[in-house]
Structure formats: C-alpha cells, structure tokens
C-alpha positions as CSV (number, residue, x, y, z in Angstrom):
1,M,109.1,104.0,80.0
2,S,107.7,101.4,82.4
3,R,104.1,101.4,83.4
4,I,105.1,102.4,86.9
5,A,107.2,105.3,85.7
6,A,104.5,106.4,83.2
7,T,101.9,106.3,85.9
8,F,103.8,108.5,88.3
9,A,104.7,110.9,85.5
10,R,101.0,111.3,84.8
11,L,100.3,111.8,88.4
12,R,102.9,114.6,88.6
13,D,101.4,116.2,85.5
14,E,98.0,116.1,87.2
15,G,99.4,117.6,90.4
16,R,98.1,114.8,92.6
17,A,99.0,111.6,94.4
18,G,97.9,108.1,93.4
19,L,95.9,105.3,95.1
20,I,97.3,101.8,95.4
21,P,94.8,99.4,96.8
22,F,95.7,95.8,97.7
23,V,94.1,92.5,96.9
24,E,95.2,89.2,98.3
25,A,95.4,86.7,95.4
26,F,92.7,83.9,95.8
27,D,91.0,85.5,98.8
28,P,88.5,84.0,99.4
29,D,88.8,82.4,95.9
30,R,90.3,83.0,92.5
31,E,87.1,84.4,90.9
32,T,86.6,87.0,93.7
33,S,90.1,88.2,93.6
34,A,90.0,88.5,89.8
35,T,86.8,90.5,90.0
36,L,88.3,92.8,92.7
37,L,91.4,93.3,90.6
38,A,89.5,94.4,87.5
39,G,87.0,96.4,89.6
40,M,89.8,98.3,91.4
41,A,91.2,99.4,88.1
42,A,87.8,100.6,87.0
43,R,87.1,102.4,90.2
44,G,90.1,104.6,90.3
45,A,93.2,102.6,91.4
46,D,96.3,104.1,89.8
47,L,98.5,101.1,90.7
48,I,97.5,97.8,92.4
49,E,99.3,95.6,94.8
50,I,98.6,91.9,94.7
51,G,99.5,89.8,97.8
52,M,101.3,86.5,97.2
53,P,99.8,84.2,99.9
54,F,102.4,82.7,102.2
55,T,102.1,80.7,105.4
56,D,104.4,82.9,107.5
57,P,103.7,86.6,106.6
58,M,105.9,88.1,109.3
59,A,105.2,91.8,108.6
60,D,101.4,91.4,108.4
61,G,98.8,91.8,111.0
62,P,95.9,89.5,111.7
63,T,93.8,90.8,108.7
64,I,96.3,89.9,106.0
65,Q,97.3,86.8,107.8
66,Q,93.8,85.5,107.7
67,A,93.4,86.6,104.1
68,G,96.4,84.5,103.3
69,R,95.1,81.5,105.1
70,R,91.8,81.8,103.2
71,A,93.7,82.1,99.9
72,L,95.8,79.0,100.6
73,R,92.8,77.0,101.5
74,A,91.3,78.1,98.2
75,G,94.4,76.6,96.4
76,A,96.6,79.7,96.0
77,T,100.0,79.1,94.5
78,L,102.6,81.5,93.1
79,A,101.8,80.1,89.6
80,G,98.1,80.8,90.2
81,T,98.9,84.4,91.3
82,L,100.8,85.0,88.1
83,G,97.8,83.5,86.2
84,L,95.6,86.3,87.8
85,V,98.1,88.9,86.5
86,R,98.0,87.3,83.0
87,D,94.2,87.4,82.9
88,F,94.2,91.0,84.0
89,R,96.7,92.0,81.4
90,A,94.5,90.5,78.7
91,V,92.0,93.3,79.3
92,N,94.1,96.1,80.9
93,D,97.6,97.0,79.7
94,T,97.9,100.3,81.6
95,V,97.5,99.9,85.4
96,P,100.8,98.8,87.0
97,L,100.7,95.6,89.1
98,I,103.1,95.1,92.0
99,L,103.4,91.7,93.7
100,M,104.0,91.9,97.4
101,G,105.1,89.0,99.5
102,Y,108.0,87.0,100.9
103,L,111.1,85.4,99.6
104,N,110.4,81.7,100.4
105,P,107.8,81.1,97.7
106,I,110.0,82.8,95.1
107,L,112.9,80.6,96.0
108,S,110.7,77.5,95.9
109,Y,109.4,78.5,92.5
110,G,112.9,79.3,91.3
111,V,114.2,82.8,90.9
112,E,115.0,82.7,87.2
113,R,111.7,81.0,86.4
114,F,109.8,83.4,88.6
115,T,111.2,86.6,87.1
116,A,110.7,85.3,83.5
117,D,107.1,84.1,84.2
118,A,106.3,87.3,86.1
119,A,107.5,89.5,83.2
120,A,105.6,87.4,80.7
121,A,102.4,87.7,82.8
122,G,102.7,91.5,83.0
123,V,104.1,92.1,86.5
124,D,105.7,95.6,86.9
125,G,107.3,95.4,90.3
126,V,107.9,93.3,93.3
127,I,108.1,94.0,97.0
128,V,109.8,91.2,98.9
129,V,109.3,92.1,102.6
130,D,111.9,89.8,104.1
131,L,114.7,90.3,101.5
132,P,117.6,92.1,103.2
133,T,119.3,94.8,101.2
134,E,122.6,92.9,101.6
135,E,121.1,89.8,99.9
136,A,119.2,91.6,97.1
137,D,121.6,90.0,94.5
138,L,119.5,86.9,94.9
139,L,116.8,88.6,92.8
140,L,118.1,91.9,91.4
141,P,120.0,90.7,88.3
142,H,117.1,88.6,87.2
143,L,114.6,91.4,87.9
144,R,116.7,93.8,85.9
145,Q,117.0,91.4,83.0
146,H,113.2,91.3,82.8
147,R,112.7,95.0,83.6
148,I,110.8,94.4,86.8
149,D,111.2,97.0,89.5
150,L,112.5,96.0,93.0
151,I,110.6,98.2,95.3
152,R,112.1,98.5,98.8
153,L,110.6,99.2,102.2
154,V,111.8,102.0,104.4
155,A,110.5,102.9,107.8
156,P,110.6,105.6,110.5
157,T,113.4,103.6,112.1
158,T,115.5,103.6,108.9
159,T,118.4,106.0,109.7
160,D,119.7,108.7,107.4
161,E,122.9,106.7,107.0
162,R,121.0,103.5,106.1
163,L,118.5,105.1,103.6
164,P,121.0,105.5,100.7
165,V,122.1,101.9,101.2
166,V,118.6,100.5,101.1
167,L,117.5,102.7,98.2
168,N,120.7,102.2,96.1
169,D,119.3,99.4,93.9
170,S,115.7,100.2,94.3
171,S,113.5,101.3,91.4
172,G,109.9,102.2,90.6
173,F,109.0,103.9,93.9
174,V,109.8,103.8,97.6
175,Y,107.3,102.1,99.9
176,Y,107.4,104.1,103.1
177,V,106.1,102.0,106.1
178,S,104.6,104.9,108.1
179,I,104.5,103.1,111.4
180,T,106.6,100.8,113.5
181,G,104.8,97.5,113.7
182,I,102.6,95.3,111.5
183,T,100.1,96.1,108.9
184,G,96.6,97.4,109.7
185,T,97.2,98.3,113.3
186,R,97.4,102.2,113.4
187,T,98.1,105.1,111.2
188,A,100.7,107.9,110.9
189,S,99.5,111.5,111.6
190,A,100.0,114.5,109.4
191,E,102.7,115.7,111.7
192,D,104.5,112.3,111.3
193,L,104.3,112.5,107.6
194,A,105.4,116.2,107.4
195,R,108.5,115.3,109.4
196,D,109.4,111.9,107.8
197,I,108.6,112.2,104.0
198,P,111.0,115.2,103.4
199,R,113.7,113.1,105.1
200,V,113.2,110.3,102.6
201,R,113.0,112.7,99.7
202,K,116.5,114.0,100.5
203,A,117.7,110.4,99.8
204,T,115.9,109.7,96.6
205,D,114.2,111.2,93.5
206,M,111.8,108.2,93.3
207,P,108.1,108.6,94.1
208,I,107.2,107.7,97.7
209,A,104.1,105.6,98.5
210,V,102.9,105.4,102.1
211,G,101.3,102.3,103.6
212,F,100.8,100.2,106.7
213,G,97.9,101.8,108.5
214,V,96.1,103.9,105.9
215,R,92.5,102.9,106.2
216,T,90.0,105.7,105.5
217,P,89.5,108.3,102.8
218,A,90.5,111.0,105.2
219,Q,93.7,109.2,106.1
220,A,94.4,108.6,102.4
221,A,93.9,112.3,101.7
222,T,96.4,113.2,104.4
223,V,99.0,110.9,102.9
224,A,98.3,112.5,99.4
225,R,99.2,115.9,100.9
226,F,102.7,114.8,101.5
227,A,103.5,111.7,99.5
228,D,103.1,110.5,95.9
229,A,100.7,107.6,96.6
230,A,98.6,106.0,99.4
231,V,98.5,102.3,99.9
232,V,95.3,100.8,101.4
233,A,95.2,97.1,102.2
234,S,93.8,95.9,105.6
235,A,90.7,98.1,105.5
236,L,89.6,96.6,102.2
237,I,90.3,93.1,103.3
238,D,88.4,93.7,106.6
239,K,85.4,94.9,104.6
240,L,85.6,91.8,102.4
241,A,86.0,89.4,105.3
242,A,83.1,90.9,107.3
243,G,80.7,90.1,104.4
244,L,81.7,86.5,103.7
245,D,78.8,84.0,103.9
246,A,78.6,80.9,106.0
247,D,80.5,79.0,103.4
248,G,83.3,81.6,103.2
249,K,82.2,82.9,99.9
250,A,81.9,86.6,98.9
251,P,78.4,87.6,97.8
252,P,78.2,90.1,94.9
253,A,77.0,92.8,97.3
254,I,80.1,92.6,99.5
255,V,82.4,92.7,96.4
256,E,80.6,95.8,95.3
257,A,80.9,97.3,98.8
258,V,84.7,96.8,98.7
259,L,84.9,98.5,95.3
260,D,82.7,101.4,96.5
261,D,85.4,101.9,99.2
262,V,88.1,101.9,96.6
263,A,86.1,104.6,94.7
264,A,85.8,106.7,97.8
265,L,89.5,106.4,98.5
266,A,90.3,107.3,95.0
267,A,88.1,110.4,95.2
268,A,89.7,111.5,98.4
269,V,93.2,111.2,97.0
270,R,92.3,112.9,93.8
271,G,90.8,115.8,95.7
272,E,93.9,116.5,97.8
273,R,96.7,118.8,96.6
274,R,100.3,118.4,97.6
275,A,101.5,120.4,100.5
276,A,104.0,123.1,99.7
C-alpha cells in the first residue's frame, strides 16, 4: 500500500479528515523550507504539498507567485526540490509528499529522469496544474512505472460528464479546487461544499482534498466536515512572507509562528467529525 493510501486509510479508521499544508521549495531559502517541511510533519500534517518553483504559475495568486520568485532567486531548481524530499525521507518515511507545479520544468528536466529521480527521492504523488487530461500520457506511463500517483484537479465548473474523463487515470486522491479563480483569493462556504463534494463522490471512490482558499482553522474545520482533507497554502506563505527581515531571511520566530499555525489547523481538522 502506498503512503498516500495508507494515510487515508488511517484517517478513515480515525473517523476524521486530514491536513495538507503547503511549502514552496526554497522559499525564502533551502534551509528554511527544509525546516518548515520537517516542522509541518511534527506539528500535525497528515500529508504535505511541496511547490516546485516556476516562472509562470498560471493558477496561483500573488502570494504563491511571490513565493516562487523568492525561491528562484534563492537558486531553486527541480533537482534541488527533489533534494529536499530526499533529505526529509532520511528522517521521515511515513508522511506522504506531493509535488505541485507545472509541466514545463518537468519537460526540461526530462520526464523519464524526473519520475525515476522523484521515486528514488521519496515522492508519493504529483499535481501538474497545466497538464490536460488528454495529454496525461506524457507522464502517466512513467509515473505508473515508479508507483507515483497522478493527482488531478477538479473544480466547480467541471461538469458531471467531464468528471469521469478527468478522474479515469487519477490516483491517490482528488484535489477539489473549491472556487473559480486563483489560489488564496477567497473560500468556499459550507453550503458550497455540501452541494459540490457529494457530486464529486458520485464519480469516484478516491479521497477528496479541498484547496484554493482554505486559510483559517475554522475554514479547515468546515472542509473537514465534508471532505477527506483540507489543503492550506497561501495563508501559511503570507505568514512567512510578513515576517521576513530586511535581507529577505526568515528569523526563527517567524518559522515557529508558521508552524504554530499548522498546529492550530491540524487541531481544528482533528476536532471536526464528518457530516452525515
């Protein structure tokens, strides 16, 4: 059983949803992102998303765009991101890691090389935001060969007819984009989730994680009432960015503040029980 499947099986047994925080690799530098990665796992993250910095992140709002620019200035590369995963796996072999990013860096790196290196490093899944379903064969055979899940995005605008097409070759879990628009701009209401999550469940048996706009413990708890995991990204990056010093470095106090937020989000998710 994969780490992702094992984690969601455990969450089902515990009768609760999971927390998936996000860290941008190399934001604002390698050391800080490595500290955040390890700290998130220690503070209650059930799975962790790692952003692969890219110059043109079309689905991301200003917060993650700026994080990507800071990371690239700090020397982020796809190889460097895989190095972060490898270092994390040396001390933690249980928390699933999902790379989230865009197709161009993977193509530049080389698809076969990327999937082999990602598997060797300890990557469990990938989310490629701009990979159309109809072109998934660019990656899918290589991901399957190395037992890496291809996690697909679905949205409120995904029709009932389109859902099975998008999810046909997906694995791991479904990433439900709860809003129309870019990351970090607004959040879905309980009414939205009560309407939309059952519609997605009719199309798949996979767990459903909800992201794009989940910022607070209360919002994460609302997601946990209806879905299988809450994804929190922009709020954590905003906290980090607000505390950077004049040289763009992250003082230990601001790293600790971000991890405190992760702990609060984890507590909120763990305290919520699934809606009937």
